C-alpha positions in Angstrom: -31.9 32.7 -22.8 -33.9 36.2 -22.3 -33.0 39.2 -25.7 -30.1 41.0 -24.3 -31.4 44.7 -23.9 -29.2 47.9 -24.7 -29.8 51.2 -23.7 -28.3 54.0 -26.0 -28.3 57.0 -25.1 -27.4 60.0 -27.3 -28.3 63.4 -28.1 -28.3 63.1 -31.6 -30.8 61.5 -33.2 -29.2 60.2 -36.1 -26.6 58.8 -34.0 -29.4 56.5 -32.1 -30.9 55.8 -34.8 -28.4 53.9 -36.9 -26.4 52.6 -33.5 -29.9 51.2 -32.6 -30.8 49.9 -36.4 -27.6 48.1 -36.5 -28.1 46.3 -33.1 -31.6 45.4 -33.5 -30.2 43.7 -37.2 -28.1 41.3 -34.6 -30.7 40.6 -32.6 -30.8 43.1 -29.5 -33.4 44.1 -28.0 -32.7 48.0 -28.1 -34.2 51.3 -26.4 -33.1 54.6 -26.8 -32.4 58.2 -24.6 -31.9 61.5 -26.0 -30.6 62.6 -22.1 -29.6 61.1 -19.4 -33.3 61.8 -17.7 -34.5 59.9 -19.9 -31.9 57.1 -19.5 -33.4 57.3 -16.2 -36.7 56.7 -16.4 -35.7 53.9 -18.8 -33.5 52.0 -16.2 -36.5 52.4 -14.0 -38.7 50.9 -16.3 -36.9 48.3 -17.8 -34.0 45.5 -16.9 -31.1 47.4 -19.3 -28.4 44.6 -19.9 -25.8 47.4 -21.0 -25.6 51.1 -21.7 -24.4 53.0 -24.9 -23.8 56.2 -23.2 -22.6 59.4 -25.2 -20.6 61.9 -23.5 -21.3 65.5 -24.9 -25.2 66.1 -24.1 -27.3 68.9 -23.1 -27.9 68.7 -19.0 -25.9 66.0 -17.2 -23.1 64.7 -19.6 -22.1 61.3 -19.8 -19.1 61.5 -17.7 -21.3 62.4 -14.3 -23.8 60.0 -15.9 -21.2 57.2 -15.5 -19.7 58.2 -12.4 -23.5 58.3 -10.9 -24.3 54.7 -12.1 -21.0 53.3 -11.3 -21.9 54.7 -7.6 -24.8 52.5 -7.3 -23.8 49.7 -9.6 -25.9 50.2 -12.8 -25.3 47.9 -16.1 -22.5 47.7 -17.9 -21.7 51.4 -19.6 -19.6 51.8 -23.1 -19.0 55.6 -23.4 -19.1 56.4 -27.5 -17.6 59.8 -28.0 -15.8 62.2 -30.5 -13.7 62.9 -27.7 -11.6 60.7 -28.5 -7.9 60.9 -27.1 -5.7 58.7 -24.8 -6.6 60.8 -21.6 -10.5 61.0 -22.6 -10.5 57.5 -22.6 -8.7 56.9 -19.5 -11.0 59.1 -18.1 -13.9 57.5 -18.6 -12.5 54.4 -17.4 -11.5 55.8 -14.5 -15.1 56.9 -13.6 -16.5 53.3 -14.1 -16.8 52.7 -17.9 -16.5 49.2 -19.4 -15.1 50.1 -22.6 -14.3 53.3 -24.5 -14.9 54.4 -28.1 -14.3 57.1 -30.3 -16.6 58.6 -32.8 -17.2 57.8 -35.5 -17.7 54.2 -34.3 -17.3 51.1 -37.0 -20.2 49.4 -36.3 -18.8 45.8 -36.4 -16.7 47.2 -34.0 -19.0 48.7 -31.3 -20.7 44.8 -32.1 -17.8 43.4 -31.2 -17.4 45.2 -27.9 -21.4 44.9 -27.2 -20.6 41.1 -27.2 -18.0 41.0 -25.5 -18.7 43.0 -22.5 -21.8 40.8 -22.4 -20.2 37.2 -22.8 -18.1 38.2 -20.1 -20.9 39.2 -17.9 -22.8 35.9 -18.8 -19.4 34.2 -18.1 -20.2 34.1 -14.6 -22.7 31.1 -14.8 -19.6 28.4 -15.4 -19.0 26.6 -12.1 -15.8 28.2 -11.2 -16.5 31.7 -12.0 -19.5 31.3 -9.8 -17.2 30.3 -7.1 -16.5 32.5 -4.0 -13.1 33.1 -2.9 -11.3 35.0 0.3 -7.7 36.6 0.9 -6.7 38.9 3.7 -10.5 38.6 5.1 -11.9 39.9 2.0 -14.7 37.7 0.5 -15.7 37.5 -3.5 -18.6 36.5 -4.9 -18.9 36.1 -8.6 -21.9 35.2 -9.4 -23.5 37.4 -6.8 -21.1 40.4 -8.3 -20.2 41.1 -4.5 -16.8 42.1 -3.2 -16.9 42.8 0.7 -14.1 43.7 3.2 -13.8 42.0 6.6 -16.3 44.3 8.0 -19.0 42.6 5.8 -19.2 46.0 4.5 -20.2 45.5 0.4 -17.1 47.2 -2.0 -18.7 47.7 -5.6 -16.7 47.1 -8.3 -17.4 47.4 -12.3 -17.6 44.1 -15.0 -14.1 45.0 -16.1 -12.6 45.4 -12.7 -14.7 42.2 -11.7 -12.7 40.2 -15.0 -9.2 41.2 -13.3 -10.0 40.7 -9.8 -11.1 36.8 -10.9 -8.1 36.4 -13.2 -6.4 37.5 -9.6 -8.1 35.0 -7.4 -8.3 32.3 -9.6 -3.8 32.5 -10.2 -2.6 34.0 -7.4 1.1 34.1 -6.8 1.7 33.7 -10.5 2.5 36.4 -13.0 -0.5 37.3 -15.6 0.8 39.6 -18.8 -1.1 42.7 -19.7 -2.3 40.7 -22.3 -4.2 38.0 -20.1 -5.3 40.9 -18.2 -6.7 43.0 -20.9 -8.5 39.8 -22.3 -9.8 39.0 -18.9 -11.6 42.7 -18.8 -11.9 43.4 -22.4 -12.4 40.1 -24.0 -10.6 38.5 -27.0 -11.8 40.4 -29.8 -11.0 43.9 -28.0 -8.4 46.1 -29.4 -8.2 48.3 -26.1 -4.8 49.9 -24.9 -2.8 48.8 -22.6 -3.4 51.4 -20.4 -7.0 50.3 -19.7 -5.4 47.0 -17.6 -3.5 49.4 -15.6 -6.2 51.7 -14.7 -8.3 48.6 -13.8 -5.6 47.7 -11.2 -4.8 51.2 -10.1 -9.0 51.3 -9.2 -8.6 47.5 -7.9 -5.4 48.5 -5.3 -7.6 51.6 -4.3 -10.8 49.9 -3.8 -8.6 46.9 -2.1 -6.9 49.7 -0.1 -4.2 48.2 -1.0 -0.6 49.2 -1.4 1.6 47.7 -4.4 2.6 44.7 -1.9 -1.1 42.9 -2.5 -0.9 43.3 -6.3 2.3 43.9 -7.0 3.5 45.0 -10.2 6.4 42.8 -12.4 8.9 45.1 -14.1 8.4 44.3 -18.0 6.2 41.1 -17.9 2.5 42.4 -15.6 1.1 42.1 -12.4 0.9 38.9 -9.3 -1.3 38.5 -6.6 0.3 37.7 -3.7 -1.6 36.8 -1.0 -3.0 33.3 -0.6 -6.3 32.7 -1.9 -9.0 30.4 -0.3 -11.6 28.8 -2.8 -15.1 28.5 -0.4 
């Protein structure tokens, strides 16, 4: 298996160096960028597996860059920021980040998040995760990371949204707890907020152009994916 390449985007050279050194010691290939222009050049020239993205930077900030990356189906994004209030985390997740960590960050926690995110992306190599499914005219292909509506139009989902959707379509008409969905979306060694699950489900509902009857909220328990699902 090829060594994963991580791109660290932060205007603080000291933080870039610390993060890069920590990840390099654990076997990752690491590239650095001081701003989003350098990030774009690195993305154009290299196969990047994951981006660690600061929020507050000169020029284009991390929030805008995250929105732009999500719009073009870029690599998974872990946001790393001194802005660490719950509302900041929710905004980052809403815009397409796969994870949001506050500064200062324990290098062990960052390493666990990076591994969990890459592991989730690599999980599509197992047979069941590579399957294609159909529900209510929608088709989802987890191997190709594609969700298409009834007209065949491609709908972009983040890694976290794909992970939650996979849990739903593989277990239709069953109640899934927030803990089950949290583990699917973030990995078993994460400590993400329960609110992150609600954010992922809310985004899925919007992108599926669905009301609560498609992904039903089960009070005090979790969520249920209501439609019948066909494995292709």
